[in-house]
N, C-alpha and C positions, 0 to 999 in steps of 0.2 A: 504494498498500499504504499502510494508516494506521499508526501506532506499538503500538496493540493487537498488531493481526497478527505487525507486526515485532518487538516482545518476546515475542509467541507463538513463533514459531519460530526465536526469535535462538542462534544455537549459538555463542555468544563462550566461550573457553578459557581469559578473561581476567578472572573473575567476581571472583574471589579477588587477585588477584597486585596488590597497591598500591608499585608500583616510584616511588623518585624517579627522577633525569634517569638516566636506562641509557644509555651508549653507543649500540648499534642491538639494538631491537632485532622484534620483529612479533609482530604479534596478531591472528587471525582475526576481519574483521568484517565491516561490510555496510553502512556510509556512505559516500557519497563523490560527488562531481559527475557526473552523466549518462555516463559511460561506455558505449557502447554495447558488443553484444557481442562485437562485431568489430571490433579494433582491426588496423589498418595493413594490412589484406585477412588478419588472421589470428585464426581463431576462438579465445576467451579460452572456459577449461575451468576448473572448481576443482580440478583434481589439483594436487596441490604436490610437483614435482621433490623435497625434503627429507624424508625418510624416517626418523622417530623412535620409538624404541623406548622405554621404555613406549608405546602409544597414549594420543593425547589423551583425558583426561578418565576413565582407567583409574585404578580403584580398589582396596584392598585386594593392592596390590602386593607382591610380599614381598621383605626385608632382600637375599634372593640374588639378585635380578633385575639384567640386567646392562642400562645404558644403552648406547643404542646412536643416531648422527648418520649418516647416510649417503646419497649424490649420486649419480645416476648415468652422470653426466658434468661436467665443469666444474670445480670447486674448492667448498670448504665455506673462506667469509672468515674465522666467527669461531662459535664456538659457547658460549655459557655454564649452565652448571645449579645453578639453586638451591636451598637449602633454602628456603620460605618462609612456613614455619610458624611463628607465636607473634612475626611481625616482625621474625626475625633471617631475616639473607638469607646463610649459611654456602653458599660454593660448595664445589661437586664436585670436585675437580683432573682434568685431563684431558688430552688432547693429538689432536690432525689430524694424520691420518698423512701421508708422503710424497706421496704421487700427491694429496693433498688429497682425497681422496671420502669418509674415513669419521672422525668423531672416537670414542673411548672412553674412559674413565677411567686414569686414569695408575696403572700397577700399583701395587699396598701403599695407592692412593686410598681415602679411609676410604670404606665402604661406608654406604647409604642406610640410616636409619633408621626405627624404625618411629613412627607416627602421626604421620606429617610430611607438609606440602606440596610438591612441587619442582616449579619452573617450569626449561623446555626450551628456547632464545630459539639459535634459529639464524639465521645470514645467508650464503648462497652465491650462485656467479659461475657461468651456468650454459655450457653449450658455447660460445653467442652470445655470450657477456660483458653477458648480461643478468640484473642483481640480483633478487631475490628474499630475504624473510624469510620465517621460521616461528615460530610461540609453540605451545607446547603446555603443559599440569600431568598429575600424577597423583599419586594419594594412596598412601601408604603405608598396610599392615594398622592399623587402632585395636581393641583389645580392646572386644566388646562391651558392656562395664560400660562402658565410661570414657566421656567423652567431651572434646572440645576446641575453643578456641574460635580463629578463625585472625581475625587482628586486625590494623590499621594508625590509625596511619603507622608508619613503620619506626621498630625502635629507634634513638637519636641525630641523625634528622635535623630538618632546618629548614625547615619547611614556611609555607604561608601561612597568613593571619588567618583563611579557612572552616572551617580544616579539624575534620572532624568525627571523632570516636573509632568504630571500627565494629567489632562483634565477629558474625562470622559462628559459628553452630555445628556441627559434624557429625551432633549426632545433635537432634530436636524437646525443646524445656525446656520440663518442664512446673512445676515450680516454680521461677517467674522471679523472684520476690521474693528468695532464698535465692542464686542465681547474681549478681543485680544488686549485691544487697549485698555479696561479694566480690571484685567489682570496683571498687576506690577511685581518685580520680581526683584529683589536685590541682596545682594552680597557684602560681606564681610569680610578679607580682602576684598573691595571692588572688580568686578568684571561684566563684560557684558554676558545677555541673556538672551534671548532670542526665541519665538514662539513657532510652532511648523505644524499649520494643519495637516491634517490626515481624515480626508471626506468632511463630511459635515457636522460629525461630531464629539472628532479630538481633538486635542488640540497639547502636543506638547513642548516642554520649554528648558533648551539646555544651553550653558557655553558654548564657544570653538573648541575646547578640550576638556577634558577631565576635570574636575572640582580641585582646587588643592587643600590637600587635608586642612582642619582647622576651620575654614569656611561657614561663618556663619548666615544662613541663607534666609532670607523672607518673604514669604509669598502675602501678598496684599492684597484680597479677592475681593472687588467693588462692582458686584456682579448686580446689587438691589435695583431694579427699578431700568436696568438696562435691558435695548428689543435687542433679540437674537433673534427674534424672527417675527413677522406681521403678527401683530396682535400676540405675541411672547414674550414676556419679560422676564429678567434674572430676580430671584427672593435672595442671595445670598451677597451679605457684607460682612467678613471679619478677616482675620489675621493669625498665620501661623506659622513655623520657624522650626527650621531642621538645622542639625549640624552636621559636618561634611567629619567622617572621622580619619584613618589611617587610610592607607592606600595599599588595596590590593587587587592583584590583576591578574588571571588563572589562565595558563594558553594549553589544549587539550590538542594532541598534534595524535590524528585518528590515525593513520599510518602509524607512529610508532608508540601506541598505545597508552600515552604516558600525559601526565596533567604537572605542567609547572607551576608552580604557585611562587607569586613574588609577593614582598611586602616591602614596600617603600622603595621600588625597583631594585631588593636584593631578594636573590635567589635563596628560599627557606626552604622547599622539599620538592622533589620528582615523584608525584604519586602513579602507580600503574594504574590503568583503565582498561573498561569494555566498552567500546563506541556501538552506534548502529552497524548491523549488518550490512553485507552487503545490498538486499532487496530494501533495506528500512535503515539508510543512510543519518548521521546527522549533519543538521545544515553545520555549515560553515559559517565565520563571523562573530562581532561582539556581540554578547547577549548581558543581560544585566537580570541580577537575582532581584526576582519582585517578590519569593513568597519562602518562608522557611518552616519547615515542617519535622516534627523528629518522628510521629508515624502517619502514616495517607494511604489509602484505597484508591490502588491504580486497577481501572478497568479496561480491557479492548474495548468492550461496547462503545465508550465517550469518544473514540476516535477512529471507527472503521474497522476495528479488529476481530468484530465478533466475537466468541466465546473463548478464543486462543488463551486470556489470562484473566483472572481477577483475583490480585493480590490485596486484602483487605488491611496489612501490617508492612507498608513496604518502610522502611527507618533511613531518616538522614533525608528527605525530601527539599529539594531547593528548585524552584520554578522559574526556568530560562526564559520560553516561551509563551503566548497567551493559549499556542495550538497545543500545547500538552510537552516541550521539551524539557524535563529535571535533570538535574546532578543527584543522583539517590543511590542510598545504600543497597547493596544488594547478596544476600543471607544463601539465597538458592542454586549459583552458582559455584562452581569449584574453585580452589584459590589457584589456581593454576590459569582462568580463564584471565584476569587482569595482568595487565603488559603484553599480552599473547592474543589476543582473535577477540575480533570487533561481535558480538550477540545481541546485541539491544534491538528494539524496535524505533530506537532513535535518539535514545536518550544517553546519559554518560556515566556508565554505572562503575562502585567502588566497592572494594571488598567490606562487609560488613556481616554480625552474625543477627539471629534472629533476636527482636527487641532493643539492637541497637547499643551499640557500646565506643564508649569518648577513648578507647584503645585500638579501633581498626582506622585504618586509611579514612574512610566517610563518615565517623565520627569526629576524628582530629579534622577532617578539613569544616564538617559542619560548624563545630566549637569554634572556629576562627573565621567566621565569616558574616559580612554583614548584608542585609538589605542594603542595594546599589554597588556590591562589588563586581567588576566588570569577569565573565568566563567566554575566552575568544578560543573556537574550533576552528581549527588550521587542517589540510590534508584530506579532507572526506569528501567523496564522490559525490557530492550534493551544494544545492547551491548555496547562496549566499543569505542567509534569512533576511525575510522582508523588514523595514526600518519600523512598521507598526505592529508583528508580531512580536506582544510585550514589550520590552522597553528597547530594540532594537536600534533605535537612530542612531548610535555614534556608528553604524555602516554608511551610512548619509554625510557625505563630503560637507564642509563649512558654507561655501556657496549655495550649495543647493539647499541646504537646509535652509538660511536665510531669505532663499528665494520662496517656501514653503510661507512667508510669515504675510498674512494678512494688509500689514500695514507699512509695506516695501513696494 
């Protein structure tokens, strides 16, 4: 299955979820290393034992809707419900029932708000002691005459030097110059930051080169009452800030089966990897870490691989593209795979153990990674990743990037 087919059929629920290092999260995605449809004599199925209401991807959810998470057996290990609109992550207080089979908001908890996006992340252990995870999102009702922008990174976060400030709007924007002008990004030390439009609903900002470590960035969102399209006006007026941490850029060589990790320009480790197999190669190009999950579910159904695999506990998963490219731990392949052969469905795999461990190559890299770090892939028999697939904007030269601004 080529990447275009995978992208067309992708059903990832985490397109707009831009978490930092969360303790235990789950994303339905479709990239992993060659796991068959049958494992240990039992057929794999896309059915998930964790049931979440509202349904994944639900829109115009009413403020009186009650969030529920249930499992048929075993117990819920953790549940986290967060408002992710406006790069804020306000948590909805709740509790797991005594029998462990359900979660619900605490009595008197703040009700879900209008014009917002929420994420639900749950981890459960079934009756046979098997761990699984699930992630869903839903959006509450937004007035027809208003638009909002979901953006990242998170407020007060520390990010890698490759971080791109990205806005995804809930309605098509035709007055792009007015919207872009209403978003002001400043940095200390000062650097020119320019916006670039991808279609009518996405606007990314970046400098000419990676941010300098230690840079303090402020994003002033002055969209309230700005006309984004005929009869449609913005509703946001707020300011967020983030800090750029140390520099870490990792170079994956698909032919050599290695990843060189450089910190502040110095090589600190060369890690053996397994990239995409011959028929399911890994994208070339610069990709930016957008999410990190200590454990996640990877399901071939979400990217067009049918029932080839459904692994509910992939450890140390680091998202690199919106279409499903991850750098993640792999406990099911033999140790001599890494550094020797490419076996994945497009991801970059590192040696790991079931349950994850900080002592493995995957755990070591995970513990030293920030959202916003850059991972570049070379020598793969695939095309370069598209600049709007995840935060792939560093694959566009500065002249073309500036040409994509509505203000120039």
